[in-house]
PASEBA-1860 file (N, C-alpha, C; in nm, 3 decimals):
! residues 60
1> MDNKKNEE> 0.080/-0.119/-0.005/-0.001/0.001/0.002/0.091/0.119/0.001 ~ 0.203/0.125/0.061/0.295/0.228/0.059/0.339/0.270/-0.074 ~ 0.357/0.166/-0.167/0.398/0.199/-0.308/0.293/0.271/-0.374 ~ 0.165/0.244/-0.355/0.055/0.312/-0.424/0.051/0.455/-0.379 ~ 0.074/0.483/-0.239/0.081/0.616/-0.195/0.184/0.696/-0.255 ~ 0.300/0.635/-0.277/0.417/0.712/-0.336/0.389/0.739/-0.478 ~ 0.300/0.678/-0.551/0.278/0.700/-0.697/0.203/0.839/-0.709 ~ 0.152/0.881/-0.606/0.069/1.011/-0.605/0.164/1.136/-0.599
9> YVICPRCK> 0.291/1.105/-0.580/0.382/1.217/-0.566/0.490/1.229/-0.672 ~ 0.545/1.336/-0.698/0.662/1.355/-0.787/0.764/1.437/-0.712 ~ 0.889/1.438/-0.757/0.996/1.521/-0.694/1.006/1.643/-0.783 ~ 0.983/1.757/-0.718/0.995/1.882/-0.780/1.143/1.908/-0.843 ~ 1.148/1.925/-0.973/1.284/1.942/-1.033/1.361/2.066/-0.989 ~ 1.291/2.163/-0.934/1.361/2.282/-0.885/1.419/2.274/-0.743 ~ 1.323/2.232/-0.642/1.370/2.224/-0.503/1.391/2.083/-0.450 ~ 1.358/1.985/-0.537/1.393/1.839/-0.495/1.298/1.791/-0.380
17> QKVYKEAV> 1.184/1.859/-0.359/1.095/1.815/-0.257/0.977/1.722/-0.310 ~ 0.934/1.632/-0.227/0.819/1.552/-0.267/0.696/1.628/-0.271 ~ 0.631/1.638/-0.393/0.510/1.719/-0.401/0.393/1.626/-0.459 ~ 0.269/1.655/-0.416/0.154/1.580/-0.466/0.137/1.614/-0.614 ~ 0.106/1.505/-0.699/0.102/1.522/-0.840/-0.002/1.619/-0.892 ~ -0.108/1.621/-0.817/-0.219/1.711/-0.850/-0.201/1.859/-0.815 ~ -0.096/1.887/-0.752/-0.063/2.028/-0.709/-0.043/2.112/-0.839 ~ -0.100/2.225/-0.844/-0.071/2.320/-0.958/0.064/2.374/-0.947
25> TCPFCSFG> 0.103/2.412/-0.826/0.244/2.465/-0.813/0.298/2.394/-0.690 ~ 0.435/2.395/-0.684/0.510/2.344/-0.570/0.480/2.436/-0.449 ~ 0.435/2.379/-0.337/0.425/2.464/-0.217/0.552/2.518/-0.159 ~ 0.664/2.460/-0.197/0.793/2.492/-0.139/0.866/2.606/-0.214 ~ 0.852/2.598/-0.357/0.919/2.701/-0.442/0.839/2.765/-0.544 ~ 0.707/2.723/-0.551/0.609/2.782/-0.647/0.631/2.746/-0.792 ~ 0.708/2.631/-0.819/0.737/2.578/-0.947/0.603/2.521/-0.999 ~ 0.577/2.551/-1.131/0.455/2.500/-1.197/0.460/2.349/-1.227
33> IMAWLEKE> 0.421/2.262/-1.117/0.414/2.116/-1.121/0.322/2.072/-1.237 ~ 0.208/2.125/-1.239/0.103/2.074/-1.338/0.156/2.097/-1.477 ~ 0.200/2.218/-1.508/0.251/2.256/-1.635/0.377/2.167/-1.682 ~ 0.462/2.147/-1.575/0.577/2.060/-1.599/0.535/1.916/-1.635 ~ 0.432/1.859/-1.563/0.384/1.731/-1.590/0.316/1.718/-1.730 ~ 0.251/1.827/-1.773/0.188/1.828/-1.905/0.281/1.875/-2.009 ~ 0.407/1.878/-1.977/0.515/1.921/-2.078/0.495/2.056/-2.148 ~ 0.440/2.147/-2.066/0.427/2.294/-2.112/0.544/2.369/-2.082
41> IDENGESI> 0.614/2.322/-1.967/0.749/2.390/-1.929/0.846/2.280/-1.904 ~ 0.972/2.315/-1.914/1.082/2.222/-1.880/1.117/2.229/-1.737 ~ 1.220/2.158/-1.692/1.250/2.149/-1.554/1.305/2.283/-1.502 ~ 1.348/2.373/-1.589/1.395/2.504/-1.557/1.276/2.607/-1.553 ~ 1.168/2.567/-1.590/1.049/2.664/-1.594/1.037/2.737/-1.728 ~ 1.122/2.698/-1.825/1.109/2.759/-1.954/0.997/2.697/-2.038 ~ 0.933/2.783/-2.107/0.827/2.737/-2.196/0.869/2.643/-2.310 ~ 0.800/2.537/-2.335/0.832/2.448/-2.438/0.742/2.478/-2.553
49> KKSEVDSD> 0.807/2.506/-2.668/0.729/2.529/-2.787/0.664/2.400/-2.832 ~ 0.542/2.411/-2.886/0.463/2.297/-2.934/0.539/2.212/-3.032 ~ 0.619/2.283/-3.123/0.699/2.217/-3.227/0.811/2.123/-3.164 ~ 0.850/2.154/-3.036/0.953/2.075/-2.973/0.902/1.950/-2.906 ~ 0.780/1.931/-2.900/0.712/1.815/-2.846/0.663/1.716/-2.952 ~ 0.705/1.594/-2.955/0.664/1.487/-3.047/0.514/1.452/-3.024 ~ 0.461/1.375/-3.106/0.318/1.337/-3.098/0.301/1.233/-2.970 ~ 0.409/1.174/-2.928/0.394/1.081/-2.827/0.425/1.157/-2.687
57> GSVK> 0.448/1.285/-2.696/0.466/1.367/-2.576/0.611/1.379/-2.531 ~ 0.709/1.317/-2.597/0.847/1.342/-2.559/0.908/1.466/-2.626 ~ 0.992/1.525/-2.553/1.058/1.650/-2.595/1.161/1.615/-2.690 ~ 1.177/1.691/-2.800/1.281/1.665/-2.902/1.410/1.717/-2.852
END
């Protein structure tokens, strides 16, 4: 059951804290977790152009 609970969290790429996946922003550093998970921004908070994202969602 502990493994299932851990699947609900991600590690914020900016502050390296464990953050709930559904959080819009990291409560520790205000990084855009939701935008990062949806590949709208990279781990540095930079906007990813639509042309840089393949149809399978991976960044070129």
